[in-house]
VOVOVEX-268162 format. One line per 10 residues: their letters; for each residue x, y, z of C-alpha. Coordinates in Angstrom, 1 decimal. Layout:
<recs>
A) X,Y,Z ~ ... $
</recs>
This chain:
<recs>
MTDRPRLVAI) -47.4,-49.8,-79.0 ~ -46.1,-51.5,-82.6 ~ -44.9,-54.7,-83.8 ~ -41.4,-53.4,-84.8 ~ -38.5,-54.7,-82.6 ~ -37.5,-52.7,-79.9 ~ -34.4,-50.8,-78.9 ~ -33.7,-49.6,-76.0 ~ -31.1,-46.5,-75.7 ~ -29.5,-44.9,-72.1 $
LGPTATGKSA) -27.7,-42.0,-73.0 ~ -26.5,-39.3,-71.2 ~ -23.2,-36.9,-70.1 ~ -20.4,-38.9,-68.2 ~ -20.5,-40.1,-64.7 ~ -24.2,-40.3,-64.6 ~ -24.9,-44.3,-63.8 ~ -25.9,-45.3,-67.4 ~ -24.6,-48.9,-67.4 ~ -26.1,-49.2,-64.0 $
LGIALAHRHH) -29.3,-48.4,-65.0 ~ -28.7,-50.4,-68.5 ~ -27.7,-53.4,-66.5 ~ -30.8,-53.5,-64.2 ~ -33.2,-53.0,-67.0 ~ -31.1,-55.5,-68.8 ~ -32.0,-58.2,-65.6 ~ -36.1,-57.1,-65.6 ~ -36.1,-57.7,-69.4 ~ -33.7,-60.4,-70.5 $
GEVIACDSTA) -31.6,-57.6,-72.2 ~ -28.7,-57.8,-73.8 ~ -26.0,-54.4,-73.8 ~ -24.2,-52.6,-76.8 ~ -21.8,-50.4,-75.6 ~ -21.9,-46.5,-77.4 ~ -18.9,-45.9,-76.8 ~ -16.1,-44.1,-79.3 ~ -13.3,-45.4,-76.9 ~ -14.4,-48.8,-75.2 $
VYRGFDIGTD) -13.9,-50.3,-78.6 ~ -10.2,-50.1,-78.2 ~ -8.8,-53.3,-76.6 ~ -6.5,-52.5,-73.6 ~ -7.6,-49.3,-72.8 ~ -9.9,-50.4,-69.6 ~ -9.3,-48.2,-66.8 ~ -9.5,-44.3,-68.3 ~ -12.5,-45.4,-70.4 ~ -14.2,-47.2,-67.1 $
KVSPSERQGI) -15.4,-50.1,-68.8 ~ -17.9,-52.4,-67.0 ~ -15.5,-55.1,-65.8 ~ -16.8,-58.6,-66.0 ~ -17.9,-58.9,-62.8 ~ -19.6,-55.6,-62.5 ~ -21.6,-56.8,-65.6 ~ -23.4,-59.4,-63.4 ~ -23.8,-61.8,-66.2 ~ -25.5,-59.8,-68.5 $
PHHMVDVADP) -23.7,-60.0,-72.4 ~ -21.9,-56.8,-73.2 ~ -21.2,-56.0,-77.1 ~ -19.1,-53.7,-79.1 ~ -16.5,-53.4,-76.2 ~ -12.8,-54.3,-77.2 ~ -13.4,-55.2,-80.5 ~ -10.5,-52.9,-82.3 ~ -6.7,-53.1,-81.7 ~ -5.3,-49.5,-80.3 $
TEEYSAARYA) -3.6,-48.9,-83.8 ~ -6.7,-49.0,-85.6 ~ -8.8,-45.7,-86.7 ~ -12.2,-47.1,-85.5 ~ -14.7,-45.3,-87.1 ~ -18.6,-44.0,-86.5 ~ -19.8,-45.9,-90.0 ~ -18.1,-49.3,-89.0 ~ -19.5,-48.8,-85.3 ~ -23.1,-48.7,-86.8 $
REAAQIIRAI) -22.7,-51.1,-89.2 ~ -21.3,-53.9,-86.6 ~ -23.9,-52.5,-83.6 ~ -26.9,-52.9,-86.0 ~ -25.7,-56.6,-86.9 ~ -25.7,-57.6,-83.5 ~ -28.9,-55.3,-82.1 ~ -30.6,-57.9,-85.0 ~ -29.0,-60.8,-83.4 ~ -30.2,-60.0,-80.0 $
TARGRLPILI) -33.4,-59.5,-81.2 ~ -33.7,-62.8,-83.4 ~ -33.0,-64.6,-80.2 ~ -35.8,-63.1,-78.3 ~ -33.8,-60.6,-76.5 ~ -34.3,-56.8,-75.8 ~ -31.1,-54.9,-76.9 ~ -30.3,-51.9,-74.8 ~ -27.9,-49.0,-76.1 ~ -25.8,-47.7,-73.3 $
GGTGFYYRAL) -23.2,-44.8,-73.7 ~ -22.5,-41.0,-74.2 ~ -20.9,-40.7,-77.8 ~ -23.4,-38.7,-79.6 ~ -22.1,-39.3,-82.8 ~ -22.1,-43.3,-83.0 ~ -25.6,-42.8,-81.8 ~ -26.5,-41.0,-84.2 ~ -24.6,-43.1,-87.2 ~ -26.5,-45.9,-86.0 $
TRGLFDGPAR) -30.0,-44.5,-85.5 ~ -29.9,-41.7,-88.5 ~ -27.6,-42.9,-90.1 ~ -24.2,-41.0,-92.0 ~ -23.8,-39.8,-95.4 ~ -21.5,-41.7,-97.7 ~ -19.3,-38.4,-98.5 ~ -16.9,-38.0,-100.8 ~ -13.8,-40.2,-101.5 ~ -10.6,-39.8,-99.3 $
DEALRARLDR) -8.6,-36.7,-101.0 ~ -5.0,-37.8,-100.1 ~ -3.3,-34.7,-101.6 ~ -5.8,-32.4,-99.6 ~ -5.1,-34.3,-96.3 ~ -1.9,-34.0,-96.8 ~ -2.2,-30.2,-96.5 ~ -4.1,-30.4,-93.8 ~ -1.9,-32.9,-92.0 ~ 0.8,-30.2,-92.6 $
VAARRGPEAL) -1.3,-27.3,-91.0 ~ -1.7,-29.6,-88.4 ~ 2.2,-30.3,-87.8 ~ 2.9,-26.6,-88.3 ~ 0.6,-24.9,-85.9 ~ -1.4,-27.8,-84.0 ~ -4.8,-29.4,-84.4 ~ -6.2,-26.6,-82.9 ~ -5.5,-24.4,-85.6 ~ -7.8,-27.0,-87.9 $
HRWLQRVDAE) -10.3,-26.7,-84.8 ~ -10.6,-22.9,-85.2 ~ -10.9,-23.1,-88.9 ~ -13.5,-25.8,-88.4 ~ -15.7,-23.3,-86.2 ~ -15.8,-20.7,-88.6 ~ -17.2,-23.6,-91.4 ~ -18.9,-26.0,-89.8 ~ -19.6,-24.6,-85.8 ~ -21.8,-27.8,-84.9 $
SARRIQPRDR) -19.5,-30.1,-86.1 ~ -16.8,-27.8,-84.5 ~ -18.9,-28.2,-81.2 ~ -18.5,-32.0,-81.5 ~ -15.3,-32.7,-82.3 ~ -12.4,-32.0,-79.6 ~ -9.8,-29.4,-80.8 ~ -7.0,-31.8,-80.5 ~ -9.1,-34.8,-82.3 ~ -7.2,-34.4,-85.6 $
KRLVRALEVW) -8.5,-37.2,-87.9 ~ -11.9,-36.5,-87.3 ~ -11.3,-32.7,-87.8 ~ -8.9,-33.1,-91.2 ~ -12.1,-35.3,-92.2 ~ -14.9,-32.7,-91.6 ~ -12.6,-30.1,-93.6 ~ -12.1,-32.5,-96.3 ~ -15.7,-32.9,-96.7 ~ -16.2,-28.9,-96.5 $
LLTGRPLTAH) -14.0,-27.9,-98.7 ~ -14.5,-31.0,-101.4 ~ -18.7,-30.2,-101.1 ~ -18.9,-26.8,-100.0 ~ -21.1,-28.2,-97.4 ~ -20.6,-28.5,-93.8 ~ -21.0,-32.0,-92.4 ~ -24.0,-31.5,-90.7 ~ -25.8,-30.1,-93.9 ~ -25.3,-33.6,-95.4 $
FVETVSPLPE) -26.7,-35.6,-92.2 ~ -30.5,-34.6,-93.1 ~ -30.2,-36.9,-96.1 ~ -28.7,-39.9,-94.3 ~ -30.8,-43.3,-93.7 ~ -30.6,-45.3,-90.3 ~ -29.1,-48.5,-90.5 ~ -31.6,-49.5,-88.2 ~ -35.3,-48.2,-90.3 ~ -37.5,-51.1,-89.0 $
YEVTAFALRM) -37.0,-50.7,-85.2 ~ -38.8,-48.6,-82.8 ~ -35.7,-46.7,-80.7 ~ -36.9,-46.0,-77.3 ~ -34.3,-43.5,-75.9 ~ -33.4,-41.9,-72.5 ~ -30.6,-39.7,-71.5 ~ -30.3,-39.1,-67.8 ~ -29.2,-35.4,-66.7 ~ -28.2,-33.9,-63.1 $
PAADTAERVA) -27.4,-30.9,-61.6 ~ -23.9,-29.5,-63.0 ~ -22.3,-29.7,-59.2 ~ -23.6,-33.5,-58.7 ~ -21.9,-34.2,-61.6 ~ -18.8,-32.9,-60.9 ~ -18.9,-34.5,-57.7 ~ -19.0,-37.9,-59.7 ~ -16.4,-37.1,-62.0 ~ -13.8,-36.4,-59.5 $
RRVEAQFARG) -14.7,-39.5,-57.6 ~ -14.5,-41.4,-60.8 ~ -10.7,-39.4,-61.5 ~ -10.0,-40.7,-57.9 ~ -10.8,-43.8,-58.3 ~ -9.2,-44.2,-62.0 ~ -5.6,-43.3,-60.3 ~ -6.4,-45.7,-57.6 ~ -7.0,-48.6,-60.0 ~ -4.0,-48.1,-61.6 $
LLDEIRGLLA) -4.4,-45.7,-64.6 ~ -0.7,-44.8,-64.8 ~ 0.5,-48.0,-65.0 ~ -1.8,-49.2,-67.5 ~ -0.6,-46.7,-70.0 ~ 3.1,-47.9,-68.8 ~ 1.8,-51.6,-70.1 ~ 0.3,-50.3,-73.3 ~ 3.5,-48.3,-74.2 ~ 5.6,-51.2,-73.2 $
GGIPETALPF) 3.6,-53.3,-75.3 ~ 4.5,-51.5,-78.6 ~ 1.6,-49.6,-78.6 ~ 2.7,-46.0,-80.0 ~ 1.4,-42.9,-78.2 ~ 0.1,-41.5,-81.7 ~ -2.3,-44.2,-81.3 ~ -5.8,-42.8,-81.2 ~ -7.2,-43.9,-78.0 ~ -4.1,-41.9,-76.6 $
TGLVYRQALE) -5.8,-39.1,-78.0 ~ -8.4,-39.3,-76.2 ~ -9.9,-37.4,-72.7 ~ -8.1,-38.7,-69.6 ~ -4.9,-40.9,-71.7 ~ -4.0,-37.6,-73.3 ~ -3.6,-35.9,-70.0 ~ -2.3,-39.0,-67.8 ~ 0.4,-39.1,-71.0 ~ 1.3,-35.7,-70.6 $
HLHGVRDEAA) 2.0,-36.2,-67.1 ~ 4.1,-38.8,-67.7 ~ 6.1,-37.2,-69.6 ~ 6.7,-34.5,-66.9 ~ 4.3,-31.7,-68.1 ~ 2.6,-31.5,-64.8 ~ 2.5,-33.0,-61.6 ~ 0.1,-36.1,-60.7 ~ -2.2,-33.4,-58.2 ~ -2.6,-31.2,-61.1 $
TRALIVRENR) -3.2,-33.8,-63.7 ~ -6.0,-35.0,-62.0 ~ -7.6,-31.8,-61.4 ~ -7.1,-30.9,-65.4 ~ -8.7,-34.6,-66.1 ~ -11.8,-33.4,-63.9 ~ -12.3,-29.9,-65.6 ~ -12.0,-31.9,-69.1 ~ -14.5,-34.0,-68.1 ~ -17.1,-31.7,-67.0 $
RYARRQLIWF) -16.7,-29.7,-70.0 ~ -17.0,-32.6,-71.8 ~ -20.2,-33.5,-70.0 ~ -21.9,-30.0,-71.0 ~ -20.9,-30.9,-74.9 ~ -22.6,-34.3,-74.2 ~ -25.8,-32.6,-72.8 ~ -25.8,-29.9,-75.9 ~ -25.4,-33.0,-78.3 ~ -28.1,-35.3,-76.9 $
RKEPNVRWIE) -30.9,-32.3,-76.4 ~ -30.7,-32.1,-80.4 ~ -31.5,-35.4,-81.0 ~ -34.8,-36.1,-81.8 ~ -37.1,-37.8,-79.4 ~ -35.2,-37.9,-76.2 ~ -36.9,-38.5,-73.2 ~ -35.1,-36.7,-70.3 ~ -34.9,-38.5,-66.7 ~ -33.6,-36.6,-63.8 $
GPGERQETVA) -31.2,-38.3,-61.4 ~ -28.6,-40.9,-61.6 ~ -28.9,-43.9,-63.3 ~ -28.7,-46.3,-60.2 ~ -31.3,-45.0,-58.4 ~ -34.3,-47.5,-58.1 ~ -37.0,-44.5,-58.9 ~ -34.6,-44.0,-62.5 ~ -35.3,-47.5,-63.5 ~ -38.9,-47.2,-62.2 $
TVIAEGRLEI) -39.6,-44.1,-64.4 ~ -37.8,-45.9,-67.8 ~ -39.8,-49.0,-67.4 ~ -43.0,-46.9,-67.0 ~ -42.1,-44.3,-69.9 ~ -40.7,-47.0,-72.1 ~ -43.9,-49.6,-71.1 ~ -41.2,-52.2,-71.0 ~ -42.9,-55.5,-69.8 ~ -41.3,-57.5,-66.9 $
AE) -39.8,-60.6,-68.3 ~ -40.8,-63.9,-67.0 $
</recs>
């Protein structure tokens, strides 16, 4: 072991028990949790993002949750900057920072950095926005697939904001976003990052995802969305374009019935889990753990392989 400060990261696809594992580690090692989730940052979007409730946190402090208004466009760069500050503060308190999440781009921004990139080109963005308005954001996604296939794999076909930025960078620099990433510097250069990723057989993930979606509807997902809309949050707000909320909002508009909507969300979650696996396989120095995070054997494996000392 080195004398460098430690950051433990628990990564992996959706519904693999990352939060349960992170909380168990926090209890044993005087830890505090930092969420690495691009939708959990938004206030009011709770059920569809599966935020860990205050009672489920078991007294463990959780950071980088509910830090932005739904009408804000929260960025990976902002996340990296704010999360790095929190991690250093946790270390200064003599506690162990434990990063938990599945948003690979946020993890990369925090541990490997983002390039500054060219300044916004409003005329170019307006042109790309017109293409999206006329032909749908999927047209931008198809274009991005041709010029920057790796970025296209990590950006969802309807995520207009990130599609526009990726194409803007390519058009202005002649290089894809991914080519710029190798030139970046981590916001936490002094930290030793010990990263674990969970994975399970696809059938097990599918079953857990299905149970989660059923629970989301039972907890009142649709009422949560109705309340957000009644409170003045526009349907164009970025968190409404994300997984679960987008499909549920379409259901409220009569696009499909509830049973079909639940089935669609399950399918989209399974696709998202596969994309997460692909992303984290490309991250350096990630140790893979087989099995769900809530299993005691998983906790023991992480403690042993991470050489984590039990706090007194």
